[in-house]
C-alpha positions in Angstrom: -148.7 134.4 172.1 -150.7 136.6 169.8 -149.7 140.2 169.5 -152.6 142.6 170.4 -153.5 145.0 167.5 -152.3 148.7 168.0 -155.9 149.9 168.5 -156.2 147.7 171.6 -153.0 148.9 173.1 -154.3 152.3 172.5 -157.5 151.7 174.2 -155.7 150.0 177.0 -153.4 153.1 177.5 -156.2 155.5 177.1 -158.2 153.6 179.9 -155.0 153.9 182.2 -154.8 157.7 181.5 -158.3 158.5 182.3 -158.6 156.3 185.2 -156.1 158.5 187.2 -158.1 161.6 188.2 -154.8 163.6 188.9 -153.5 163.1 185.4 -156.9 164.3 183.9 -157.1 167.3 186.2 -153.6 168.2 185.4 -154.2 168.2 181.8 -157.2 170.5 182.3 -155.0 172.7 184.6 -152.4 172.9 181.8 -155.1 174.1 179.4 -156.4 176.7 181.9 -152.7 178.0 182.4 -152.5 178.8 178.6 -155.9 180.4 178.9 -155.5 182.5 181.9 -151.8 183.0 182.6 -151.3 186.2 180.3 -153.2 188.2 183.0 -149.9 188.0 185.0 -148.2 190.1 182.3 -150.5 193.1 182.3 -149.3 195.4 184.9 -151.6 198.3 183.8 -152.8 200.2 181.1 -150.7 202.6 178.9 -150.5 206.3 179.6 -153.5 208.2 178.8 -152.0 210.2 176.2 -149.7 207.8 174.6 -148.3 208.7 171.2 -150.1 207.3 168.2 -148.4 204.4 166.4 -147.9 205.3 162.6 -149.4 202.7 160.3 -148.1 202.2 156.8 -150.0 201.7 153.6 -150.2 197.9 154.2 -151.8 198.2 157.8 -148.4 197.5 159.7 -146.7 199.7 162.2 -143.9 201.7 160.7 -141.2 204.2 161.7 -141.9 207.5 160.1 -139.4 210.0 161.3 -137.1 212.0 159.1 -136.0 215.7 158.7 -137.5 217.1 155.5 -136.5 220.1 153.5 -139.2 220.4 150.9 -141.0 222.3 148.2 -144.4 221.6 146.5 -144.3 219.7 143.2 -147.4 220.0 141.1 -147.7 217.4 138.4 -144.6 215.7 136.9 -141.2 216.8 137.7 -137.7 216.0 138.6 -135.1 216.8 141.2 -131.3 216.1 141.1 -128.8 216.7 143.9 -125.3 215.7 145.0 -124.9 214.3 148.5 -121.3 215.4 149.3 -121.0 214.1 152.8 -123.0 212.0 155.5 -121.9 211.6 159.1 -123.8 210.4 162.3 -123.4 211.3 166.0 -122.9 207.6 167.2 -120.3 206.9 164.9 -117.6 208.8 166.8 -115.0 211.1 165.5 -113.8 209.1 162.5 -116.2 210.9 160.1 -118.1 207.9 159.3 -121.9 207.2 159.6 -124.3 204.6 161.0 -124.8 201.7 158.6 -128.4 202.8 157.9 -128.1 206.7 158.3 -129.8 208.0 155.3 -129.6 211.3 153.1 -131.2 211.7 149.8 -134.4 212.8 147.9 -138.0 211.9 148.8 -141.5 212.5 147.3 -144.2 212.1 150.1 -147.9 211.8 149.5 -148.8 213.8 152.5 -147.6 215.1 155.9 -149.4 212.5 158.0 -147.1 209.7 159.5 -147.5 206.6 157.5 -148.1 208.3 154.4 -146.9 206.8 151.0 -143.4 207.9 149.8 -140.7 207.1 147.5 -137.1 207.9 148.3 -133.6 207.5 146.8 -130.7 207.8 149.3 -127.2 207.1 150.3 -126.6 205.3 153.4 -123.7 205.0 155.8 -122.8 201.4 155.1 -125.3 199.9 152.6 -124.7 202.0 149.6 -127.4 203.5 147.4 -130.9 202.4 148.2 -134.3 203.0 146.5 -137.0 202.6 149.2 -140.8 203.1 149.1 -143.8 202.6 151.6 -141.6 201.6 154.3 -141.1 197.8 153.5 -139.7 197.9 150.1 -135.9 198.3 149.6 -133.9 197.9 146.4 -130.0 198.2 146.4 -128.2 200.5 143.9 -125.0 200.4 142.1 -122.1 199.4 144.4 -119.7 201.6 145.9 -119.4 204.0 148.7 -118.3 207.1 147.1 -120.5 210.3 147.4 -123.0 210.3 144.6 -125.5 212.2 142.5 -129.2 211.3 143.2 -132.2 211.9 140.9 -135.8 211.3 141.5 -138.3 211.7 138.6 -142.2 211.7 138.9 -144.3 210.8 136.0 -148.0 210.5 137.4 -148.0 208.0 140.1 -144.7 206.4 138.8 -141.5 207.3 140.6 -138.2 206.7 139.0 -134.9 206.7 141.3 -131.4 207.1 139.5 -127.8 207.4 140.7 -124.5 208.7 139.3 -120.9 208.9 140.4 -120.3 212.0 138.4 -123.7 213.6 137.6 -123.3 212.7 134.0 -123.8 208.8 133.6 -126.9 207.6 135.3 -127.9 204.3 136.4 -131.6 203.4 137.2 -132.0 201.9 140.6 -135.7 201.2 140.6 -139.2 202.4 139.4 -142.1 202.1 141.7 -145.7 203.1 141.7 -147.4 204.9 144.5 -151.3 204.4 143.8 -153.4 207.3 144.7 -150.6 209.9 144.7 -152.1 213.4 144.8 -151.5 216.0 141.9 -149.5 218.0 144.3 -146.9 216.5 146.6 -144.0 217.6 148.7 -140.7 216.7 147.4 -137.1 217.6 148.4 -134.2 216.5 150.6 -134.3 214.3 153.7 -132.0 213.0 156.5 -132.8 210.1 158.8 -130.9 208.1 161.3 -132.3 205.2 163.3 -131.4 204.4 166.8 -128.1 202.4 166.8 -127.9 199.0 168.5 -126.1 199.2 171.8 -125.6 195.9 173.4 -129.1 194.6 174.5 -130.8 198.0 173.8 -130.7 201.0 171.5 -129.3 204.4 171.9 -130.4 207.7 170.1 -128.5 208.9 167.1 -128.6 211.6 164.4 -127.1 212.2 161.0 -125.9 215.3 159.1 -125.6 215.4 155.4 -124.1 218.2 153.1 -126.2 218.6 149.8 -125.3 220.5 146.6 -127.7 222.8 145.1 -131.1 221.0 144.1 -131.6 220.9 140.3 -135.3 221.1 139.5 -137.2 220.6 136.3 -141.0 220.2 135.7 -144.0 221.4 137.8 -142.3 223.3 140.6 -144.3 226.5 141.8 -142.1 229.4 142.8 -141.7 228.7 146.7 -139.0 228.8 149.3 -137.5 225.6 150.7 -139.1 224.7 154.2 -137.8 222.3 156.7 -139.5 220.4 159.4 -139.2 217.1 161.4 -141.7 214.4 160.3 -143.1 211.9 162.8 -141.8 213.7 165.9 -145.0 213.0 167.9 -145.4 209.4 167.0 -144.6 206.3 169.3 -141.8 205.1 167.0 -139.9 208.3 167.1 -137.1 208.2 169.8 -135.9 211.8 169.4 -132.4 213.2 169.2 -129.4 212.5 171.2 -128.7 214.9 174.1 -127.4 218.3 172.8 -128.5 217.7 169.1 -131.4 218.9 167.3 -132.8 218.7 163.7 -132.7 221.6 161.2 -131.2 222.8 158.0 -129.0 225.6 157.0 -127.9 227.2 153.6 -124.3 225.9 152.5 -123.2 227.6 149.3 -125.9 226.8 146.8 -127.0 223.8 148.8 -127.9 222.8 152.3 -126.5 221.1 155.4 -129.3 219.0 157.0 -129.4 217.2 160.3 -132.1 214.5 161.2 -133.1 211.7 163.1 -135.6 208.9 163.0 -136.2 206.3 160.3 -138.3 205.5 157.4 -138.8 201.5 157.9 -141.0 199.0 159.3 -141.4 199.1 163.1 -139.8 196.6 165.2 -140.3 195.3 168.9 -137.7 197.7 170.1 -139.4 200.7 168.5 -142.6 200.0 170.5 -141.4 198.5 173.8 -145.1 198.7 175.2 -146.6 196.8 172.2 -147.5 193.3 172.4 -147.2 190.5 170.0 -149.3 187.2 169.6 -146.6 185.2 171.4 -147.1 187.2 174.5 -150.7 186.2 174.6 -149.4 182.5 174.9 -147.1 183.3 177.9 -149.1 180.5 179.7 -147.1 178.0 177.7 -144.4 178.0 180.1 -146.2 176.8 183.3 -148.4 174.7 181.0 -145.3 173.1 179.8 -143.9 172.1 183.3 -147.3 170.5 184.2 -147.4 168.5 180.9 -143.9 167.3 181.5 -144.9 166.1 185.0 -148.0 164.2 183.7 -146.2 162.7 180.7 -143.3 161.4 183.0 -145.6 160.0 185.5 -147.6 157.9 183.0 -144.5 155.5 182.8 -142.5 156.2 185.8 -145.5 155.4 188.1 -145.8 152.0 186.5 -142.0 151.3 187.4 -142.5 152.6 190.8 -145.5 150.3 191.6 -144.3 147.4 189.5 -147.3 147.7 187.1 -144.8 147.8 184.2 -144.7 144.0 184.3 -148.4 143.6 183.4 -148.3 146.3 180.8 -145.2 144.7 178.9 -146.7 141.2 179.2 -149.7 142.2 177.0 -147.3 142.5 174.1 -144.2 140.8 172.9 -143.3 144.0 171.1 -142.5 146.4 173.8 -141.8 149.2 171.3 -145.5 149.1 170.4 -146.5 149.7 174.0 -144.2 152.7 174.1 -145.7 154.0 171.0 -149.1 153.6 172.4 -148.4 155.5 175.5 -146.7 158.2 173.4 -149.7 158.5 171.1 -152.1 158.8 174.1 -150.2 161.4 176.0 -149.5 163.4 172.8 -153.1 163.2 171.7 -154.6 164.4 175.1 -152.0 167.2 175.4 -152.6 168.4 171.7 -156.4 168.4 172.0 -156.6 170.1 175.3 -153.9 172.6 174.3 -155.4 173.5 170.9 -158.7 174.3 172.5 -157.0 176.5 175.0 -154.9 178.3 172.5 -157.7 178.8 169.9 -159.7 180.4 172.8 -156.9 182.4 174.3 -155.4 184.2 171.2 -158.6 186.0 170.2 -159.7 186.6 173.7 -156.6 188.1 174.8 -156.3 190.0 171.6 -159.5 191.7 172.4 -158.7 192.4 176.0 -155.3 194.0 175.1 -156.6 196.2 172.6 -159.4 197.2 175.0 -156.7 198.3 177.5 -155.2 200.5 174.8 -152.0 198.4 174.3 -150.8 198.3 170.7 -150.8 194.7 169.3 -148.5 194.0 166.4 -150.8 192.7 163.6 -150.4 189.1 162.4 -152.1 187.4 159.5 -154.9 184.7 160.2 -152.6 181.8 159.0 -149.7 183.2 161.2 -152.2 183.1 164.1 -153.4 179.8 163.3 -149.9 178.4 163.1 -149.1 179.9 166.6 -152.1 178.3 168.1 -151.6 174.8 166.5 -147.8 175.0 166.9 -148.0 175.8 170.5 -150.3 172.7 171.0 -147.9 170.7 168.8 -145.0 172.1 171.0 -146.7 170.8 174.2 -147.6 167.5 172.6 -144.1 166.7 171.3 -142.7 167.8 174.7 -144.9 165.3 176.4 -143.6 162.5 174.1 -140.0 163.8 175.0 -140.7 163.6 178.7 -142.1 160.2 178.3 -139.0 159.2 176.5 -136.8 160.4 179.1 -139.0 159.0 181.9 -138.6 155.6 180.3 -135.0 155.8 180.1 -134.4 157.2 183.7 -137.3 155.5 185.4 -137.4 158.0 188.3 -140.0 160.8 188.3 -138.0 163.7 189.9 -134.9 162.9 187.8 -136.9 162.8 184.5 -139.0 165.9 185.2 -135.9 167.8 186.2 -134.0 166.7 183.0 -136.9 167.7 180.6 -137.6 170.9 182.3 -134.0 171.8 182.3 -133.9 171.0 178.5 -137.0 172.8 177.4 -137.8 175.7 179.9 -134.4 176.7 181.3 -132.7 177.6 178.0 -135.5 180.1 177.2 -135.5 181.6 180.7 -131.8 182.1 180.4 -132.2 183.8 177.2 -134.5 186.4 178.9 -131.7 187.3 181.2 -130.9 191.0 180.5 -127.1 190.7 180.8 -126.9 187.4 178.6 -125.0 188.2 175.3 -127.6 188.1 172.4 -125.2 185.5 170.5 -125.7 183.1 173.5 -129.5 183.8 173.7 -129.8 182.9 170.1 -127.6 179.9 170.3 -129.7 178.5 173.2 -133.1 179.0 171.2 -131.3 177.4 168.0 -129.9 174.1 169.3 -132.0 173.2 172.5 -135.6 172.0 172.7 -136.5 175.5 173.4 -136.1 176.3 169.7 -139.5 175.0 169.3 -141.0 178.2 170.9 -140.2 179.8 167.4 -143.8 178.4 166.4 -145.1 181.3 168.3 -143.3 184.0 166.4 -145.5 186.4 164.6 -143.0 189.3 164.2 -140.8 189.9 161.0 -137.1 190.4 161.1 -136.2 193.0 158.3 -132.8 193.1 156.6 -133.0 196.8 156.1 -133.6 197.6 159.8 -130.9 197.1 162.5 -132.7 196.4 165.8 -132.6 194.2 168.7 -133.6 190.7 167.5 -133.7 188.6 170.4 -135.9 185.9 171.8 -136.8 188.2 174.8 -138.4 190.6 172.1 -140.1 187.6 170.2 -137.6 187.1 167.6 -136.1 183.6 167.0 -133.1 182.5 165.0 -135.1 179.7 163.3 -138.1 179.6 161.2 -141.2 178.5 163.1 -141.5 175.0 161.8 -137.8 174.5 161.8 -137.7 175.4 165.4 -140.5 172.9 166.2 -138.4 170.4 164.1 -135.4 170.6 166.6 -137.9 169.6 169.5 -139.2 166.8 167.2 -135.5 165.6 166.9 -135.0 165.4 170.6 -138.3 163.7 171.2 -137.6 161.1 168.4 -134.1 160.5 169.8 -135.5 160.1 173.4 -138.1 157.7 172.2 -135.6 155.6 170.2 -133.4 155.1 173.0 -136.2 154.5 175.4 -137.5 151.8 173.0 -134.1 150.1 172.8 -133.5 150.0 176.6 -137.2 148.9 177.2 -136.4 145.8 175.1 -133.1 145.1 176.6 -133.8 145.8 180.3 -135.9 143.8 182.8 -139.1 145.4 183.8 
């Protein structure tokens, strides 16, 4: 008996698929769910007077809240100060401070939230840091003892230094702030981001004791002035109950209390914001439809005895299974890709039109989310085909695949599920593939709620898809072995 070539098997399986109107319609319905289902997540427009989202120099949303004790600096100059202590409200009565509570020196290009800045600081749990323009962070010399800090401006170049005794200095970093105006505001600052509290966050504030600032260079005669920066922005959560920001003289220095943060904004900072993954929420109902169709392409043949004719066409049953997999994967990928490529820009435009803030994403990240979602559905179809071949029963196979792919993610959305469990479920189960939809960034210098429910996955996008590919390959391999060994 001659073996039919692979193109002939593919043509035969494609003919079977398109000859069943229900499968064709279901594939179209899955694509429509991707395209239309996000409307269910829009419960209304944001408030008419929503606080503005501060945007950093690179065009991304930032947290830009801190208490600032400042004076004008015209031209070049230097400021030196000792930070005697740093505590925070949420740390309790042990005298400690939150890990990313910050106190130090800052030069700000302007008063508007999101303006360029450079700062050197001590932190509650991460030592001395030099940070600028929200995203950039450099660690200083190790050690947790109170330190002296120094910030020097030369044109648009800012140098941060630290010292344990005010005599021997170590450079932490030198950065450039292009477009820095001739006169800037410089001085002392304190910030304290919200602390992570279970599945949410809670307000916090920090207090620092500074020694007398030592000034050199172009400092005009002026009094020290204090104000809370970024107080009316969407990323500023305010102060804990009974606490307010301010500064007071303490000897020749100051005691300063502040809240907020200078850092990239995360999803928990903008709970009413949307990410690209939200625009693909129709993936979940589409996934169920795809699983049903892919399973039926093989279990229907077992149910009606057509599998005998199918297998008699080739002595190599594995080739028949591969042909089926190629057809269901190809149909699913093609229809899904068309839907995602339309859905993401369409819903981005609609969401922005409703006044909802949409986290920015690069064109490459959006393309990856679109193509990755189509690949996710196609590989799930192959997984379902393999499980259907193994179990031979439609209901059992569909239930198994849905339980393995959709259920773990739905469990990860449960509010009271511990974050480690949610991260585990989206790391080792087929639901890890949903990481291809992630366009948000997890920042090491920002403590936040990084969970799948907020669009943060434990694996990189393609690694998450790789987990699903592993499950699909295993199911297909087992199915091929059983198909050769079992009677039709």
